[in-house]
Rosetta silent file (secondary structure, phi, psi, omega in degrees, C-alpha in Angstrom):
SEQUENCE: MAADPRRPQLPFETVDPAADHAREAMARYFAELDERFPQGFDPGPHTHEDDETLRAPVGAFVVAVSDGHPVAGGGVRAYDGAAEIKRMWVDGDWRGAGLGSRLLRHLEEVARDLGHDTVRLDTNETLRDAIAMYERAGYTRIDRYNDNPYATHFFQKPLGGTKH
SCORE:     score description
SCORE:     0.000 S_00000001
   1 L     0.000  132.802 -178.650    0.000    0.000    0.000 S_00000001
   2 L   -71.502  148.524  177.889    1.372    3.413   -0.985 S_00000001
   3 L   -69.619  143.681  177.716    2.079    5.977    1.698 S_00000001
   4 L   -74.823  118.177 -177.913   -0.503    8.739    2.064 S_00000001
   5 L   -65.862  -13.008  178.967    1.203   11.949    0.811 S_00000001
   6 L   -85.943   -5.974 -172.982   -0.870   13.935    3.296 S_00000001
   7 L   -71.361  -17.022 -179.906    0.655   12.111    6.271 S_00000001
   8 L   -51.993  143.973 -178.014    3.610   14.417    6.933 S_00000001
   9 L   -78.966   83.132  177.320    3.250   15.907   10.371 S_00000001
  10 L   -59.098  135.223  177.065    2.443   19.456    9.388 S_00000001
  11 L   -77.042  152.437  172.602    3.262   21.841   12.204 S_00000001
  12 L   -97.962  134.081 -178.942    0.618   24.053   13.751 S_00000001
  13 E  -119.382  131.028  174.205    1.537   27.709   13.944 S_00000001
  14 E   -79.383  126.317 -177.651   -0.104   30.262   16.207 S_00000001
  15 E  -132.620  163.032  172.567   -0.969   33.312   14.136 S_00000001
  16 L   -68.203  139.318  179.835   -2.917   36.517   14.515 S_00000001
  17 L   -58.871  -19.007  178.607   -6.539   35.929   13.435 S_00000001
  18 L   -92.534   -1.228  179.278   -6.105   38.743   10.868 S_00000001
  19 L   -65.309  154.561 -176.107   -3.028   37.119    9.273 S_00000001
  20 H   -53.806  -47.550 -178.593   -3.342   36.065    5.636 S_00000001
  21 H   -64.969  -37.077  177.771   -3.361   32.309    6.343 S_00000001
  22 H   -66.656  -44.254  179.668   -5.974   32.708    9.081 S_00000001
  23 H   -63.208  -41.619  179.077   -8.195   34.832    6.832 S_00000001
  24 H   -65.525  -44.032  178.956   -7.883   32.355    3.968 S_00000001
  25 H   -59.618  -45.168 -176.615   -8.647   29.382    6.231 S_00000001
  26 H   -73.134  -32.122  175.185  -11.723   31.070    7.679 S_00000001
  27 H   -62.914  -41.078  178.852  -13.000   32.242    4.277 S_00000001
  28 H   -69.710  -38.767  177.046  -12.870   28.638    3.092 S_00000001
  29 H   -61.754  -48.877 -179.461  -14.468   27.427    6.341 S_00000001
  30 H   -62.824  -40.430  178.312  -17.319   29.929    6.073 S_00000001
  31 H   -63.036  -40.225  178.615  -17.884   29.050    2.392 S_00000001
  32 H   -65.713  -43.431  178.225  -18.044   25.354    3.245 S_00000001
  33 H   -62.918  -40.118  179.277  -20.553   25.940    6.047 S_00000001
  34 H   -61.494  -35.267  178.912  -22.662   28.095    3.739 S_00000001
  35 H   -76.056  -38.119 -173.462  -22.715   25.235    1.249 S_00000001
  36 H   -84.648  -32.578 -177.945  -23.352   22.444    3.774 S_00000001
  37 L   -77.297  130.980 -179.667  -25.940   24.018    6.080 S_00000001
  38 L   -55.283  -34.855 -179.695  -29.493   23.753    4.686 S_00000001
  39 L   -92.475    5.866 -175.708  -30.182   27.345    5.763 S_00000001
  40 L    77.139 -174.941 -179.370  -26.760   28.583    4.595 S_00000001
  41 L  -145.084  132.041  175.895  -24.270   30.330    6.863 S_00000001
  42 L  -125.853  113.180 -178.634  -23.638   33.988    7.602 S_00000001
  43 L   -68.489  -10.721  179.430  -20.653   34.696    9.876 S_00000001
  44 L    85.286  179.541 -176.073  -22.119   38.084   10.704 S_00000001
  45 L   -73.054  -23.375 -178.959  -20.415   41.457   10.779 S_00000001
  46 L  -111.492  111.584  179.792  -17.769   40.424   13.319 S_00000001
  47 L  -104.602 -169.636 -177.117  -15.581   37.566   12.210 S_00000001
  48 H   -61.608  -27.802 -174.099  -12.454   36.008   13.663 S_00000001
  49 H   -60.164  -35.278 -178.493  -10.232   38.850   12.378 S_00000001
  50 H  -108.394   18.057 -178.966  -11.444   41.337   14.975 S_00000001
  51 L   -89.599   99.710 -178.871  -12.084   38.818   17.741 S_00000001
  52 H   -63.344  -21.683 -179.518   -9.742   39.795   20.576 S_00000001
  53 H   -71.468  -11.769  177.525  -10.702   36.592   22.435 S_00000001
  54 H  -100.387   16.784  178.821   -8.713   34.604   19.826 S_00000001
  55 L  -121.469  155.006  174.407   -5.502   36.526   20.591 S_00000001
  56 L   -60.085  148.069    6.446   -2.944   36.252   23.386 S_00000001
  57 L   -93.340    2.711 -173.735   -3.049   36.412   26.287 S_00000001
  58 L  -101.807  -11.371 -178.098   -6.626   35.051   26.506 S_00000001
  59 L  -158.691 -172.985 -179.542   -6.830   32.947   23.353 S_00000001
  60 E  -159.618  154.933  172.986   -5.080   31.723   20.245 S_00000001
  61 E  -129.890  132.048 -177.014   -5.646   30.957   16.586 S_00000001
  62 E  -125.163  152.222  174.925   -3.601   28.255   14.842 S_00000001
  63 E  -137.026  156.537  167.319   -3.140   27.110   11.255 S_00000001
  64 E  -118.355  135.550 -174.512   -1.387   24.307    9.399 S_00000001
  65 E  -122.173  136.927  174.756   -0.018   25.226    5.983 S_00000001
  66 E  -134.002  131.803 -179.810    0.886   22.996    3.038 S_00000001
  67 L    52.312   37.539  174.588    2.281   24.281   -0.268 S_00000001
  68 L    82.374    2.834 -179.451    1.715   27.865    0.844 S_00000001
  69 E  -128.191  144.445  177.582   -1.991   27.474    1.676 S_00000001
  70 E   -67.177  138.949  176.477   -3.776   26.744    4.940 S_00000001
  71 E  -120.721   -4.043  176.455   -5.176   23.225    5.198 S_00000001
  72 E  -162.377  153.951  176.938   -6.404   23.438    8.785 S_00000001
  73 E  -170.384  162.819  177.323   -7.158   26.046   11.392 S_00000001
  74 E   175.282  166.625 -176.694   -9.020   26.812   14.552 S_00000001
  75 E  -129.202  163.594  174.208   -9.116   28.894   17.671 S_00000001
  76 E  -131.824  137.453  176.523   -9.344   28.665   21.433 S_00000001
  77 E  -145.213  162.158  172.689  -10.826   31.315   23.682 S_00000001
  78 E   -81.192  136.093  179.057  -12.059   31.658   27.240 S_00000001
  79 E  -152.062  115.719  173.027  -15.824   31.442   27.485 S_00000001
  80 L    52.254   48.462  174.580  -17.988   31.220   30.596 S_00000001
  81 L    83.592    6.245  178.946  -15.386   29.633   32.870 S_00000001
  82 E  -143.389  173.653  170.118  -13.929   27.175   30.337 S_00000001
  83 E   -85.774  148.108  175.455  -11.966   27.111   27.121 S_00000001
  84 E  -127.285  129.075  174.290  -13.995   27.028   23.935 S_00000001
  85 E   -86.236  129.213 -176.850  -12.741   25.667   20.626 S_00000001
  86 E  -127.217  143.209  168.106  -14.017   27.805   17.769 S_00000001
  87 E    55.929   42.862  177.679  -14.004   27.574   13.992 S_00000001
  88 E   -76.052  126.084 -175.035  -12.116   24.314   13.708 S_00000001
  89 E  -142.617  141.485  172.165  -11.653   23.496   10.024 S_00000001
  90 E  -131.452  132.572  177.577   -9.726   20.982    7.907 S_00000001
  91 L   -54.788  138.454 -178.100   -9.517   21.177    4.122 S_00000001
  92 H   -55.122  -33.985  179.535  -11.621   18.477    2.455 S_00000001
  93 H   -71.622  -15.176 -178.999   -8.580   17.027    0.674 S_00000001
  94 H  -102.747   -5.480  179.520   -6.896   16.487    4.046 S_00000001
  95 L   -69.074  142.332 -177.135   -9.779   14.807    5.823 S_00000001
  96 L    91.661   -4.377 -179.642   -9.116   11.195    6.693 S_00000001
  97 L   -99.743    2.992  179.578   -5.394   11.811    7.159 S_00000001
  98 L    88.648   -0.817 -177.493   -5.620   12.385   10.921 S_00000001
  99 H   -66.697  -37.842  179.219   -5.081   16.136   10.685 S_00000001
 100 H   -62.138  -44.517  178.301   -8.425   16.948   12.328 S_00000001
 101 H   -65.009  -39.881  177.181   -7.662   14.780   15.357 S_00000001
 102 H   -63.814  -41.668  179.053   -4.178   16.279   15.620 S_00000001
 103 H   -63.610  -42.876  178.726   -5.634   19.786   15.414 S_00000001
 104 H   -60.375  -47.047  177.655   -8.176   18.985   18.122 S_00000001
 105 H   -61.188  -39.720  179.118   -5.435   17.645   20.439 S_00000001
 106 H   -64.372  -43.817  178.902   -3.304   20.704   19.704 S_00000001
 107 H   -65.111  -34.837  174.600   -6.149   23.085   20.523 S_00000001
 108 H   -63.313  -40.638  178.003   -6.757   21.178   23.766 S_00000001
 109 H   -65.220  -40.243  175.483   -3.072   21.648   24.629 S_00000001
 110 H   -59.893  -43.671  178.606   -3.375   25.372   23.868 S_00000001
 111 H   -60.279  -42.818  176.408   -6.384   25.483   26.212 S_00000001
 112 H   -60.081  -46.641 -178.896   -4.307   23.796   28.946 S_00000001
 113 H   -62.113  -27.046  177.153   -1.466   26.255   28.389 S_00000001
 114 L   -82.569   -1.103  175.197   -3.976   29.089   28.801 S_00000001
 115 L    97.863   11.676 -177.683   -4.855   27.649   32.232 S_00000001
 116 L   -94.053  148.271  175.415   -8.099   25.826   31.492 S_00000001
 117 L  -114.361    0.136  177.519   -9.089   22.411   32.797 S_00000001
 118 E  -138.982  142.139  176.215  -12.268   22.075   30.718 S_00000001
 119 E  -128.035  141.847  178.093  -12.911   22.646   27.035 S_00000001
 120 E  -125.424  162.447  172.661  -16.247   23.052   25.254 S_00000001
 121 E  -159.661  160.054  174.216  -17.322   23.318   21.668 S_00000001
 122 E  -126.120  159.469  179.198  -20.456   23.491   19.590 S_00000001
 123 E  -155.097  175.055 -179.327  -21.232   22.150   16.143 S_00000001
 124 L  -107.246  145.845 -176.301  -24.039   21.632   13.676 S_00000001
 125 L   -58.239  -22.880  179.649  -25.837   18.335   13.111 S_00000001
 126 L   -74.189  -15.396 -177.821  -24.823   18.302    9.424 S_00000001
 127 L   -92.841   63.638 -173.239  -21.149   17.951   10.412 S_00000001
 128 H   -60.852  -39.936  179.810  -21.433   14.244   11.240 S_00000001
 129 H   -63.988  -38.978  177.930  -17.734   13.459   10.791 S_00000001
 130 H   -65.072  -44.156  179.058  -16.805   16.225   13.228 S_00000001
 131 H   -58.881  -45.142  179.046  -19.348   14.965   15.766 S_00000001
 132 H   -62.507  -40.154  178.988  -17.925   11.437   15.493 S_00000001
 133 H   -63.836  -43.974  179.498  -14.382   12.774   15.928 S_00000001
 134 H   -61.772  -42.756  179.498  -15.348   14.724   19.063 S_00000001
 135 H   -64.739  -41.662  176.983  -17.012   11.666   20.560 S_00000001
 136 H   -62.065  -31.540 -177.522  -13.965    9.486   19.768 S_00000001
 137 L   -83.177    2.891  175.361  -11.780   12.123   21.462 S_00000001
 138 L    96.915    9.853  176.924  -13.731   11.828   24.724 S_00000001
 139 L   -78.382  142.700  176.316  -16.144   14.727   24.419 S_00000001
 140 E  -117.790  149.729 -179.818  -19.563   14.250   25.959 S_00000001
 141 E   -71.444  141.231  178.258  -22.757   15.993   25.002 S_00000001
 142 L  -132.486  171.210  175.653  -23.947   18.776   27.263 S_00000001
 143 L   -68.290  159.673  176.832  -26.848   21.198   27.307 S_00000001
 144 L   -51.782  133.484  178.464  -26.702   24.334   25.167 S_00000001
 145 L  -121.323   -1.260  178.987  -24.198   26.780   26.671 S_00000001
 146 L  -144.796 -178.146 -177.248  -24.300   29.624   24.143 S_00000001
 147 L  -109.382   24.964  178.189  -26.611   31.389   21.726 S_00000001
 148 L   -61.082  114.534 -175.548  -24.956   30.315   18.458 S_00000001
 149 L   -68.697  -17.196 -179.704  -27.951   30.059   16.082 S_00000001
 150 L   -92.328  -14.679 -175.752  -26.209   27.449   13.909 S_00000001
 151 L   -79.892  134.266  176.318  -25.228   25.111   16.753 S_00000001
 152 L  -121.579  -18.090 -178.303  -27.323   22.014   17.374 S_00000001
 153 E  -130.319  138.654 -176.362  -24.846   19.903   19.374 S_00000001
 154 E  -129.119  136.103 -174.677  -22.775   20.967   22.388 S_00000001
 155 E  -133.439  158.210  177.706  -19.812   19.079   23.871 S_00000001
 156 E  -146.617  151.476  177.474  -17.439   19.275   26.807 S_00000001
 157 E  -147.825  132.417  170.940  -14.272   17.489   27.878 S_00000001
 158 E   -74.213  142.715 -177.089  -12.175   17.672   31.029 S_00000001
 159 L   -95.870   -0.273  175.999   -8.531   18.289   30.202 S_00000001
 160 L    75.416   32.259  176.360   -7.071   16.442   33.164 S_00000001
 161 L   100.787  154.226 -179.489   -5.539   19.413   34.916 S_00000001
 162 L   -93.273  158.386  173.972   -3.791   22.551   33.850 S_00000001
 163 L   -96.260  151.452  177.295   -0.133   23.037   33.031 S_00000001
 164 L  -126.883    0.000    0.000    1.901   25.658   34.796 S_00000001
């Protein structure tokens, strides 16, 4: 069996949410959600670029880049006493290569480094592969914790203690 060319361990880089790679990743993420959600998707007037909660010292935004283009990205921010993973995206051509699971683990580590011992996230019912990945990673379903109009499923995971 031939090796999967997508398997190289792409590094994750913390970037400003307004950086070119972050903007490109989120434009592709928003376009995909608009296509996949039956009601479409509108990110609203305030996107990740001006979201101070996705910047140090209270949050972070990370990307993985291949051949000069982002192939994964996502953010962590503090929200209501826990860390929240936001806007996690993996390019369709990279799905199935383990990059999504690696990104999720990396964002959990970022949350730990920010001092959190619990992480939450929300998602939409149409994103079945993402839901399955979260469940495999130990996330459990919880009641709605935010007012995201697109979210139908809410998850939480203990991080097993903070790092200092």
